[in-house]
Every structure is written in structure tokens, then in C-alpha cells.
C-alpha positions as CSV (number, residue, x, y, z in Angstrom):
1,X,180.7,-21.1,-34.4
2,X,177.8,-23.9,-34.5
3,X,174.9,-23.6,-37.2
4,X,171.4,-23.3,-35.9
5,X,169.0,-25.7,-36.4
6,X,166.0,-25.5,-38.7
7,X,163.2,-28.3,-38.7
8,X,161.3,-28.0,-42.1
9,X,157.5,-30.0,-41.8
10,X,155.7,-31.0,-43.8
11,X,152.1,-30.8,-42.8
12,X,152.7,-28.9,-39.8
13,X,148.9,-28.0,-39.7
14,X,148.0,-31.1,-38.4
15,X,147.7,-32.6,-34.8
16,X,150.8,-34.4,-34.8
17,X,152.2,-31.6,-37.7
18,X,151.5,-29.0,-34.8
19,X,152.5,-31.2,-31.3
20,X,156.4,-31.8,-33.7
21,X,156.1,-28.2,-34.3
22,X,155.7,-27.3,-30.7
23,X,158.2,-29.9,-29.4
24,X,161.1,-28.5,-31.3
25,X,160.3,-25.0,-31.4
26,X,161.0,-26.0,-27.3
27,X,164.1,-27.7,-28.4
28,X,165.8,-24.2,-29.9
29,X,165.3,-25.3,-33.7
30,X,164.1,-22.5,-36.1
31,X,160.8,-23.9,-37.8
32,X,160.1,-23.7,-41.7
33,X,156.1,-24.8,-41.4
34,X,154.6,-25.8,-44.6
35,X,150.7,-25.7,-44.3
36,X,147.7,-26.0,-47.3
37,X,144.0,-25.7,-46.4
38,X,144.5,-25.0,-42.2
39,X,147.0,-21.6,-42.0
40,X,144.6,-21.3,-38.8
41,X,146.1,-24.2,-37.1
42,X,149.6,-22.4,-36.9
43,X,148.7,-19.4,-35.6
44,X,148.2,-20.9,-31.6
45,X,152.2,-22.0,-32.6
46,X,152.5,-17.5,-33.2
47,X,151.1,-17.8,-29.5
48,X,153.5,-20.1,-27.8
49,X,156.4,-18.6,-29.1
50,X,155.5,-14.8,-29.5
51,X,158.4,-14.2,-27.0
52,X,161.1,-16.4,-28.2
53,X,164.0,-16.2,-30.2
54,X,163.2,-18.8,-32.5
55,X,162.9,-17.9,-36.0
56,X,159.4,-19.1,-38.1
57,X,158.2,-19.2,-41.8
58,X,155.1,-20.2,-42.3
59,X,154.3,-21.8,-46.3
60,X,151.4,-22.3,-48.3
61,X,152.5,-25.2,-51.2
62,X,150.1,-28.1,-52.3
63,X,152.9,-31.2,-51.8
64,X,151.3,-33.1,-54.4
65,X,152.7,-30.7,-56.7
66,X,156.7,-31.2,-57.4
67,X,156.6,-27.8,-58.9
68,X,155.2,-26.5,-55.9
69,X,157.6,-28.6,-53.8
70,X,160.7,-27.8,-54.9
71,X,160.0,-24.3,-55.0
72,X,159.2,-24.3,-51.4
73,X,162.5,-25.8,-50.6
74,X,163.8,-22.8,-52.8
75,X,162.5,-20.5,-50.4
76,X,164.3,-22.9,-47.8
77,X,167.9,-22.6,-49.0
78,X,166.9,-19.0,-49.9
79,X,166.0,-17.8,-46.6
80,X,167.8,-19.5,-44.1
81,X,170.9,-20.4,-46.1
82,X,173.7,-20.7,-42.8
83,X,171.3,-23.3,-41.1
84,X,171.4,-27.0,-40.5
85,X,168.4,-28.5,-41.8
86,X,166.2,-31.3,-40.2
87,X,163.0,-32.3,-42.5
88,X,160.1,-34.0,-40.8
89,X,157.9,-35.6,-43.3
90,X,153.9,-35.1,-41.9
91,X,151.5,-34.8,-44.6
92,X,148.9,-37.3,-45.4
93,X,145.6,-38.1,-44.8
94,X,143.4,-41.2,-44.5
95,X,140.5,-43.1,-46.5
96,X,138.1,-45.5,-45.9
97,X,136.8,-46.9,-48.9
98,X,136.3,-50.8,-49.7
99,X,138.9,-51.6,-53.0
100,X,136.1,-52.6,-55.0
101,X,134.5,-49.4,-54.6
102,X,137.7,-46.8,-54.6
103,X,137.9,-45.3,-57.9
104,X,141.3,-44.6,-59.6
105,X,141.4,-40.9,-58.8
106,X,140.6,-41.7,-54.7
107,X,143.5,-44.2,-55.3
108,X,145.9,-42.1,-57.2
109,X,145.1,-39.1,-54.5
110,X,145.8,-40.9,-51.5
111,X,149.0,-42.9,-53.1
112,X,150.1,-39.1,-54.1
113,X,150.0,-37.3,-51.1
114,X,150.9,-40.6,-48.8
115,X,153.3,-41.6,-50.7
116,X,154.8,-39.4,-53.3
117,X,154.7,-36.2,-51.6
118,X,157.8,-38.3,-49.0
119,X,159.4,-38.6,-52.7
120,X,159.4,-34.9,-53.7
121,X,160.1,-33.3,-50.2
122,X,163.5,-35.9,-49.7
123,X,164.2,-35.3,-52.9
124,X,163.7,-31.5,-52.7
125,X,165.6,-30.9,-49.8
126,X,168.7,-33.2,-50.8
127,X,170.6,-30.3,-52.4
128,X,171.0,-28.9,-49.0
129,X,171.7,-32.4,-47.0
130,X,174.8,-33.8,-48.9
131,X,175.8,-29.5,-48.8
132,X,176.2,-29.7,-45.2
133,X,177.0,-33.8,-45.3
134,X,174.7,-34.2,-41.8
135,X,171.2,-33.7,-40.6
136,X,168.5,-36.1,-40.1
137,X,165.2,-37.1,-41.7
138,X,162.0,-38.4,-39.7
139,X,159.2,-40.0,-41.9
140,X,155.8,-40.2,-40.5
141,X,153.9,-43.9,-41.3
142,X,151.5,-45.7,-39.8
143,X,150.6,-49.1,-37.9
144,X,148.7,-49.8,-41.0
145,X,151.7,-49.5,-43.2
146,X,153.1,-52.4,-41.4
147,X,149.7,-55.0,-40.9
148,X,147.3,-53.1,-43.9
149,X,143.7,-52.6,-42.2
150,X,140.5,-53.3,-43.7
151,X,139.3,-50.5,-45.7
152,X,142.1,-48.7,-45.6
153,X,144.1,-50.6,-48.9
154,X,145.6,-47.5,-50.4
155,X,146.1,-46.0,-47.0
156,X,148.2,-48.7,-45.8
157,X,150.0,-49.7,-49.1
158,X,151.1,-46.1,-49.1
159,X,152.1,-45.9,-45.5
160,X,154.2,-49.4,-46.3
161,X,155.4,-47.6,-49.1
162,X,156.5,-44.8,-46.2
163,X,158.2,-47.6,-44.4
164,X,160.4,-48.9,-47.5
165,X,161.4,-45.8,-48.7
166,X,162.7,-44.9,-45.2
167,X,164.5,-48.0,-45.8
168,X,166.4,-47.3,-49.0
169,X,166.8,-43.5,-48.5
170,X,168.6,-44.3,-44.8
171,X,171.3,-46.7,-47.3
172,X,171.8,-44.3,-49.5
173,X,172.5,-41.2,-47.6
174,X,174.0,-42.5,-44.6
175,X,177.9,-42.7,-46.3
176,X,177.0,-38.4,-46.4
177,X,176.3,-38.5,-43.1
178,X,172.4,-38.0,-42.7
179,X,170.3,-40.4,-41.2
180,X,166.9,-41.2,-41.9
181,X,164.4,-42.5,-39.8
182,X,160.7,-43.6,-40.1
183,X,157.5,-43.9,-37.0
184,X,154.8,-45.5,-37.4
185,X,152.0,-44.4,-35.1
186,X,148.6,-46.0,-33.8
187,X,145.8,-45.1,-32.8
188,X,146.1,-41.1,-32.1
189,X,144.0,-38.4,-31.4
190,X,143.9,-36.2,-34.2
191,X,141.2,-34.9,-36.5
192,X,142.2,-38.3,-38.9
193,X,139.6,-40.3,-36.9
194,X,137.2,-38.2,-37.1
195,X,135.4,-40.6,-39.7
196,X,135.3,-42.7,-36.8
197,X,132.2,-43.7,-34.5
198,X,132.5,-43.3,-30.7
199,X,131.7,-47.1,-31.0
200,X,134.6,-47.5,-33.1
201,X,137.4,-45.5,-31.4
202,X,136.0,-47.5,-27.9
203,X,136.6,-51.0,-29.8
204,X,140.3,-50.0,-31.2
205,X,141.1,-48.3,-27.8
206,X,139.9,-51.8,-26.3
207,X,142.0,-54.1,-29.2
208,X,145.1,-51.8,-27.5
209,X,147.3,-53.0,-25.2
210,X,147.6,-49.6,-23.7
211,X,144.0,-49.3,-23.6
212,X,143.9,-45.3,-24.8
213,X,144.6,-43.7,-27.4
214,X,148.2,-41.7,-28.0
215,X,148.6,-38.1,-27.8
216,X,150.5,-36.1,-30.4
217,X,152.8,-35.0,-28.5
218,X,154.0,-38.1,-27.3
219,X,154.4,-38.8,-30.8
220,X,156.5,-35.4,-31.2
221,X,158.6,-36.3,-28.3
222,X,159.9,-39.5,-30.2
223,X,160.6,-37.4,-33.3
224,X,162.6,-35.5,-31.8
225,X,164.9,-37.9,-30.4
226,X,165.3,-39.6,-33.8
227,X,166.0,-36.5,-34.7
228,X,168.6,-35.7,-31.5
229,X,172.7,-36.6,-31.2
230,X,170.8,-39.0,-28.5
231,X,169.8,-40.9,-31.6
232,X,173.4,-40.8,-33.5
233,X,173.6,-44.5,-34.0
234,X,169.9,-45.2,-35.8
235,X,169.3,-45.3,-39.2
236,X,166.6,-47.0,-41.5
237,X,164.7,-47.6,-38.6
238,X,160.4,-47.6,-38.3
239,X,159.9,-47.4,-34.8
240,X,156.3,-48.4,-33.8
241,X,153.9,-46.2,-31.5
242,X,150.5,-48.1,-30.8
243,X,150.2,-48.2,-27.6
244,X,150.9,-52.6,-28.0
245,X,147.9,-53.0,-30.4
246,X,150.0,-54.6,-32.8
247,X,150.9,-56.9,-30.2
248,X,147.4,-58.7,-30.4
């Protein structure tokens, strides 16, 4: 009997994370949805799947703390012992700050949630991945992890680290049949852009070849592809979805 697939989504309460959860649920994945402060954002998913057979569980954890991440992984193994695990690391937050004004605390905070948490999550679930010798991991980075962004030095550094971590883990886990890929979105319609003015957004759209922001659902479609057998010969890749922003 074929195992059911379980998608574990870090940061599922964010705009991109919830779009990924909805897409994967529609594609038949059972869902383990992480949140930290915004459980209400997951209520709409409950409405989406109230009449479906999709198994789902929400779980609160601070992914900046390795012990809480490990407790979450233990809960997954306990609740879904027969499932094939797939992991999406979508957690993170932006930071707009001149480097010379950034405190040590702020730097450490941004690096922890945007990079260290990816390590904590991957390490915590390795027991399951290595036992099943299958499955896939998708990490959400950013185009700024490739090009860097003014006033986002910490965020850019962390997201660049996610790309390097993805490539390293792809080499490490490839012999065990586990694929690890990365998505680097550009300007996406999400609350992460709330710190930007309408003028800022207009300028960014103008600099994008497609002259618009991307949609969380478009990122979700790409994540689904990278988890699926359609990308069975892809690993260690960073797929840029930026509407052509970095072309210019």
C-alpha cells in the first residue's frame, strides 16, 4: 500500500506559507502546519478543507529555538508514523536597516529566523527522511540572497546562506534518495512588503520585466512541482521566481 504524503510547512501562517499549504492540500498531501503568532491565518485553511479527507494538524513553535523545533518534529513522528515526509521551510521575516545602525541583537535575530531555523528544521526531520530514503525538502530563500539588497544586509546574508545550505544538503542527502531544492522569490504580494510605501512598490514593479508583483499562489505552484515526481531529477537547485527583476 502506498504511503500517504505529509507536508510539514514551517511558517504556514504567512501569505506564501498558507498558499503552499492550500496547494499541497489540494494535491492530496496531509498537512502539518506550523505557526508562531498568527494562528488565525490558518483558520481559512480549515474552511478550505472542512469537507475533505485531508488530515491536518496545527502546531505552535518558536523556530528560533532548537529544542522547540525538535519537539515539533517528535510530534510529527508520533502523530504520522506511517507517512512519507516532505518539508517546506517558509519561515522568516524581513528587516530594513542601514548596516551601521543595526544592533548585534537585530543581526542575530534576522540570522536566526531566516537561516538557523532552516538548519534546526532540517536536522530535526533527518531521522524520518533517512529512514524512509525518499521525500523532498524545499527551502524558501529570496532574490536578495543572490544579488543582495541595500538596507537589507542581514536578510540578504541569511537568504544567501539558505541557498548555500540547500546545495550542501542536496549533496549530503542525495545518496539517500532525498532531494533538496530552493525557491528564490522576487517581489511577492505579501504582508512582508507592508514596510514599503506605494511609491517604493511602484518602483520595484517598474524594475521588474513583467511589471507586476508575483502572487503567493505562483510560488506555491513551483513548490509543488519541486516536491513532486515531476522534478525527480532536480536537486541542489535554486529556482528564481522574480518576474525578471534580476535580468535588469
